[in-house]
LUMDOLO-28663 format. One record per residue (C-alpha): residue number from 1; residue in three letters; x, z, y. Coordinates in steps of 0.001 Angstrom, whole numbers, always signed. Each point is the difference from the previous one (the first is absolute). Layout:
N
<node><nr>NUM</nr><rest>ala</rest><c1>X</c1><c3>Z</c3><c2>Y</c2></node>
...
END
This chain:
115
<node><nr>1</nr><rest>unk</rest><c1>-2037</c1><c3>-5141</c3><c2>-19215</c2></node>
<node><nr>2</nr><rest>unk</rest><c1>-193</c1><c3>+1365</c3><c2>+3243</c2></node>
<node><nr>3</nr><rest>unk</rest><c1>-237</c1><c3>-2507</c3><c2>+2945</c2></node>
<node><nr>4</nr><rest>unk</rest><c1>+197</c1><c3>+732</c3><c2>+3971</c2></node>
<node><nr>5</nr><rest>unk</rest><c1>-908</c1><c3>-2517</c3><c2>+2163</c2></node>
<node><nr>6</nr><rest>unk</rest><c1>+739</c1><c3>+907</c3><c2>+3801</c2></node>
<node><nr>7</nr><rest>unk</rest><c1>-1605</c1><c3>-2346</c3><c2>+3017</c2></node>
<node><nr>8</nr><rest>unk</rest><c1>+313</c1><c3>+688</c3><c2>+4065</c2></node>
<node><nr>9</nr><rest>unk</rest><c1>+2918</c1><c3>-592</c3><c2>+311</c2></node>
<node><nr>10</nr><rest>unk</rest><c1>+1274</c1><c3>-1866</c3><c2>+3366</c2></node>
<node><nr>11</nr><rest>unk</rest><c1>+1858</c1><c3>-499</c3><c2>+3756</c2></node>
<node><nr>12</nr><rest>unk</rest><c1>-1287</c1><c3>+2282</c3><c2>+2615</c2></node>
<node><nr>13</nr><rest>unk</rest><c1>+913</c1><c3>+861</c3><c2>+2903</c2></node>
<node><nr>14</nr><rest>unk</rest><c1>+1272</c1><c3>+3702</c3><c2>+508</c2></node>
<node><nr>15</nr><rest>unk</rest><c1>-2886</c1><c3>+2524</c3><c2>+1221</c2></node>
<node><nr>16</nr><rest>unk</rest><c1>-2510</c1><c3>-2394</c3><c2>-2240</c2></node>
<node><nr>17</nr><rest>unk</rest><c1>-1253</c1><c3>+1484</c3><c2>-3456</c2></node>
<node><nr>18</nr><rest>unk</rest><c1>-591</c1><c3>-2203</c3><c2>-3708</c2></node>
<node><nr>19</nr><rest>unk</rest><c1>-1356</c1><c3>+1583</c3><c2>-2648</c2></node>
<node><nr>20</nr><rest>unk</rest><c1>+1372</c1><c3>-448</c3><c2>-3512</c2></node>
<node><nr>21</nr><rest>unk</rest><c1>-2217</c1><c3>-149</c3><c2>-3612</c2></node>
<node><nr>22</nr><rest>unk</rest><c1>+1431</c1><c3>+631</c3><c2>-3294</c2></node>
<node><nr>23</nr><rest>unk</rest><c1>-2402</c1><c3>-955</c3><c2>-2704</c2></node>
<node><nr>24</nr><rest>unk</rest><c1>+876</c1><c3>+1442</c3><c2>-3927</c2></node>
<node><nr>25</nr><rest>unk</rest><c1>-1084</c1><c3>-1484</c3><c2>-3359</c2></node>
<node><nr>26</nr><rest>unk</rest><c1>+1037</c1><c3>+1114</c3><c2>-3179</c2></node>
<node><nr>27</nr><rest>unk</rest><c1>+56</c1><c3>+3924</c3><c2>+729</c2></node>
<node><nr>28</nr><rest>unk</rest><c1>-2556</c1><c3>+2900</c3><c2>+324</c2></node>
<node><nr>29</nr><rest>unk</rest><c1>+462</c1><c3>-169</c3><c2>+3901</c2></node>
<node><nr>30</nr><rest>unk</rest><c1>-1590</c1><c3>+3286</c3><c2>+717</c2></node>
<node><nr>31</nr><rest>unk</rest><c1>+2642</c1><c3>+1379</c3><c2>-2149</c2></node>
<node><nr>32</nr><rest>unk</rest><c1>+2720</c1><c3>-1014</c3><c2>+1867</c2></node>
<node><nr>33</nr><rest>unk</rest><c1>+2269</c1><c3>+1065</c3><c2>+3169</c2></node>
<node><nr>34</nr><rest>unk</rest><c1>-52</c1><c3>-3128</c3><c2>+1994</c2></node>
<node><nr>35</nr><rest>unk</rest><c1>+2929</c1><c3>-367</c3><c2>+3035</c2></node>
<node><nr>36</nr><rest>unk</rest><c1>+1215</c1><c3>-2626</c3><c2>+1970</c2></node>
<node><nr>37</nr><rest>unk</rest><c1>+3994</c1><c3>-659</c3><c2>+616</c2></node>
<node><nr>38</nr><rest>unk</rest><c1>+1653</c1><c3>-1668</c3><c2>+2204</c2></node>
<node><nr>39</nr><rest>unk</rest><c1>+3739</c1><c3>-1821</c3><c2>+76</c2></node>
<node><nr>40</nr><rest>unk</rest><c1>+1550</c1><c3>-1422</c3><c2>+2873</c2></node>
<node><nr>41</nr><rest>unk</rest><c1>+3098</c1><c3>-2463</c3><c2>-499</c2></node>
<node><nr>42</nr><rest>unk</rest><c1>+3039</c1><c3>+1795</c3><c2>-807</c2></node>
<node><nr>43</nr><rest>unk</rest><c1>-2285</c1><c3>+3366</c3><c2>-1028</c2></node>
<node><nr>44</nr><rest>unk</rest><c1>-869</c1><c3>+2013</c3><c2>-2634</c2></node>
<node><nr>45</nr><rest>unk</rest><c1>-3731</c1><c3>+274</c3><c2>-959</c2></node>
<node><nr>46</nr><rest>unk</rest><c1>-1536</c1><c3>+2430</c3><c2>+1635</c2></node>
<node><nr>47</nr><rest>unk</rest><c1>-3609</c1><c3>+2175</c3><c2>-784</c2></node>
<node><nr>48</nr><rest>unk</rest><c1>-2397</c1><c3>-791</c3><c2>+3322</c2></node>
<node><nr>49</nr><rest>unk</rest><c1>-2628</c1><c3>+1839</c3><c2>-1331</c2></node>
<node><nr>50</nr><rest>unk</rest><c1>-2147</c1><c3>+1047</c3><c2>-3491</c2></node>
<node><nr>51</nr><rest>unk</rest><c1>-3314</c1><c3>+1029</c3><c2>-984</c2></node>
<node><nr>52</nr><rest>unk</rest><c1>-499</c1><c3>+2001</c3><c2>-2781</c2></node>
<node><nr>53</nr><rest>unk</rest><c1>-2941</c1><c3>-299</c3><c2>-2323</c2></node>
<node><nr>54</nr><rest>unk</rest><c1>-1430</c1><c3>+2833</c3><c2>+1510</c2></node>
<node><nr>55</nr><rest>unk</rest><c1>+104</c1><c3>-1395</c3><c2>+3273</c2></node>
<node><nr>56</nr><rest>unk</rest><c1>+2611</c1><c3>+1801</c3><c2>+2016</c2></node>
<node><nr>57</nr><rest>unk</rest><c1>+2578</c1><c3>-2005</c3><c2>+1616</c2></node>
<node><nr>58</nr><rest>unk</rest><c1>+4054</c1><c3>+347</c3><c2>+799</c2></node>
<node><nr>59</nr><rest>unk</rest><c1>+1237</c1><c3>-2390</c3><c2>+3033</c2></node>
<node><nr>60</nr><rest>unk</rest><c1>+4013</c1><c3>-614</c3><c2>+1039</c2></node>
<node><nr>61</nr><rest>unk</rest><c1>+214</c1><c3>+1856</c3><c2>+3135</c2></node>
<node><nr>62</nr><rest>unk</rest><c1>+646</c1><c3>-3463</c3><c2>+2047</c2></node>
<node><nr>63</nr><rest>unk</rest><c1>-3328</c1><c3>-1343</c3><c2>-699</c2></node>
<node><nr>64</nr><rest>unk</rest><c1>-2207</c1><c3>+3538</c3><c2>+418</c2></node>
<node><nr>65</nr><rest>unk</rest><c1>-3040</c1><c3>-331</c3><c2>+2193</c2></node>
<node><nr>66</nr><rest>unk</rest><c1>+375</c1><c3>-4093</c3><c2>+510</c2></node>
<node><nr>67</nr><rest>unk</rest><c1>-638</c1><c3>-739</c3><c2>-4365</c2></node>
<node><nr>68</nr><rest>unk</rest><c1>-2633</c1><c3>+1188</c3><c2>-1909</c2></node>
<node><nr>69</nr><rest>unk</rest><c1>-549</c1><c3>-618</c3><c2>-3862</c2></node>
<node><nr>70</nr><rest>unk</rest><c1>-3342</c1><c3>+211</c3><c2>-1827</c2></node>
<node><nr>71</nr><rest>unk</rest><c1>-1155</c1><c3>-879</c3><c2>-3073</c2></node>
<node><nr>72</nr><rest>unk</rest><c1>-3234</c1><c3>-1761</c3><c2>-1335</c2></node>
<node><nr>73</nr><rest>unk</rest><c1>-222</c1><c3>+825</c3><c2>-3820</c2></node>
<node><nr>74</nr><rest>unk</rest><c1>-3151</c1><c3>-1913</c3><c2>-395</c2></node>
<node><nr>75</nr><rest>unk</rest><c1>+2279</c1><c3>-2866</c3><c2>+1162</c2></node>
<node><nr>76</nr><rest>unk</rest><c1>+2779</c1><c3>+800</c3><c2>-1634</c2></node>
<node><nr>77</nr><rest>unk</rest><c1>+1990</c1><c3>-697</c3><c2>+3596</c2></node>
<node><nr>78</nr><rest>unk</rest><c1>+1595</c1><c3>+1977</c3><c2>+2196</c2></node>
<node><nr>79</nr><rest>unk</rest><c1>+846</c1><c3>-742</c3><c2>+3546</c2></node>
<node><nr>80</nr><rest>unk</rest><c1>+2537</c1><c3>+697</c3><c2>+2819</c2></node>
<node><nr>81</nr><rest>unk</rest><c1>-1249</c1><c3>-100</c3><c2>+3437</c2></node>
<node><nr>82</nr><rest>unk</rest><c1>+3310</c1><c3>-504</c3><c2>+2245</c2></node>
<node><nr>83</nr><rest>unk</rest><c1>-356</c1><c3>+822</c3><c2>+3969</c2></node>
<node><nr>84</nr><rest>unk</rest><c1>+1689</c1><c3>-97</c3><c2>+2684</c2></node>
<node><nr>85</nr><rest>unk</rest><c1>+2709</c1><c3>-2183</c3><c2>-2187</c2></node>
<node><nr>86</nr><rest>unk</rest><c1>+3529</c1><c3>-297</c3><c2>+939</c2></node>
<node><nr>87</nr><rest>unk</rest><c1>+3048</c1><c3>-1887</c3><c2>-30</c2></node>
<node><nr>88</nr><rest>unk</rest><c1>+1700</c1><c3>+2356</c3><c2>-2459</c2></node>
<node><nr>89</nr><rest>unk</rest><c1>-3428</c1><c3>-316</c3><c2>-2506</c2></node>
<node><nr>90</nr><rest>unk</rest><c1>+1091</c1><c3>-3837</c3><c2>-690</c2></node>
<node><nr>91</nr><rest>unk</rest><c1>+1059</c1><c3>+608</c3><c2>-3723</c2></node>
<node><nr>92</nr><rest>unk</rest><c1>-1618</c1><c3>-1679</c3><c2>-3424</c2></node>
<node><nr>93</nr><rest>unk</rest><c1>-2546</c1><c3>+2772</c3><c2>-976</c2></node>
<node><nr>94</nr><rest>unk</rest><c1>-536</c1><c3>+683</c3><c2>-3647</c2></node>
<node><nr>95</nr><rest>unk</rest><c1>-3046</c1><c3>+1329</c3><c2>-2178</c2></node>
<node><nr>96</nr><rest>unk</rest><c1>+570</c1><c3>+2442</c3><c2>-2540</c2></node>
<node><nr>97</nr><rest>unk</rest><c1>-1908</c1><c3>+1590</c3><c2>-2740</c2></node>
<node><nr>98</nr><rest>unk</rest><c1>+898</c1><c3>+3261</c3><c2>-1461</c2></node>
<node><nr>99</nr><rest>unk</rest><c1>-1388</c1><c3>+1645</c3><c2>-2880</c2></node>
<node><nr>100</nr><rest>unk</rest><c1>+1910</c1><c3>+2027</c3><c2>-2678</c2></node>
<node><nr>101</nr><rest>unk</rest><c1>+3015</c1><c3>-1703</c3><c2>-434</c2></node>
<node><nr>102</nr><rest>unk</rest><c1>-1323</c1><c3>-3502</c3><c2>+656</c2></node>
<node><nr>103</nr><rest>unk</rest><c1>+1310</c1><c3>-1328</c3><c2>+3112</c2></node>
<node><nr>104</nr><rest>unk</rest><c1>-1382</c1><c3>-3164</c3><c2>+1204</c2></node>
<node><nr>105</nr><rest>unk</rest><c1>+963</c1><c3>-2345</c3><c2>+2915</c2></node>
<node><nr>106</nr><rest>unk</rest><c1>-1778</c1><c3>-3021</c3><c2>+2178</c2></node>
<node><nr>107</nr><rest>unk</rest><c1>+1973</c1><c3>-2957</c3><c2>+1218</c2></node>
<node><nr>108</nr><rest>unk</rest><c1>+631</c1><c3>+1167</c3><c2>+3466</c2></node>
<node><nr>109</nr><rest>unk</rest><c1>-1558</c1><c3>-1171</c3><c2>+3392</c2></node>
<node><nr>110</nr><rest>unk</rest><c1>+1741</c1><c3>-501</c3><c2>+2918</c2></node>
<node><nr>111</nr><rest>unk</rest><c1>-1007</c1><c3>+1489</c3><c2>+3035</c2></node>
<node><nr>112</nr><rest>unk</rest><c1>+1783</c1><c3>-973</c3><c2>+3421</c2></node>
<node><nr>113</nr><rest>unk</rest><c1>-450</c1><c3>+1568</c3><c2>+3285</c2></node>
<node><nr>114</nr><rest>unk</rest><c1>+1440</c1><c3>-1973</c3><c2>+3088</c2></node>
<node><nr>115</nr><rest>unk</rest><c1>+1089</c1><c3>+2185</c3><c2>+3050</c2></node>
END
């Protein structure tokens, strides 16, 4: 059974930084596409960034140049470094692991950016 455990959310002022971590178990981590999604109240869950098994990355236009996604296959962990945070980045952030037809989600971690 795949488990994704997120950490690193919290409250930060605009312009600040946070680093989210997601540790996976129960899967061959290096074979997964790992991603972070976010969902603000009343809105749909949207892709923030994802990193493929080969290491290439995709970012939402709204976070390009501010967020950096990386993975450590030895630690089964993916990291989302978030800099220059804006109030509009406030949301619940969810870790995702995708491998073939298997799609797994973490429980979510709240990120709140105050103006």
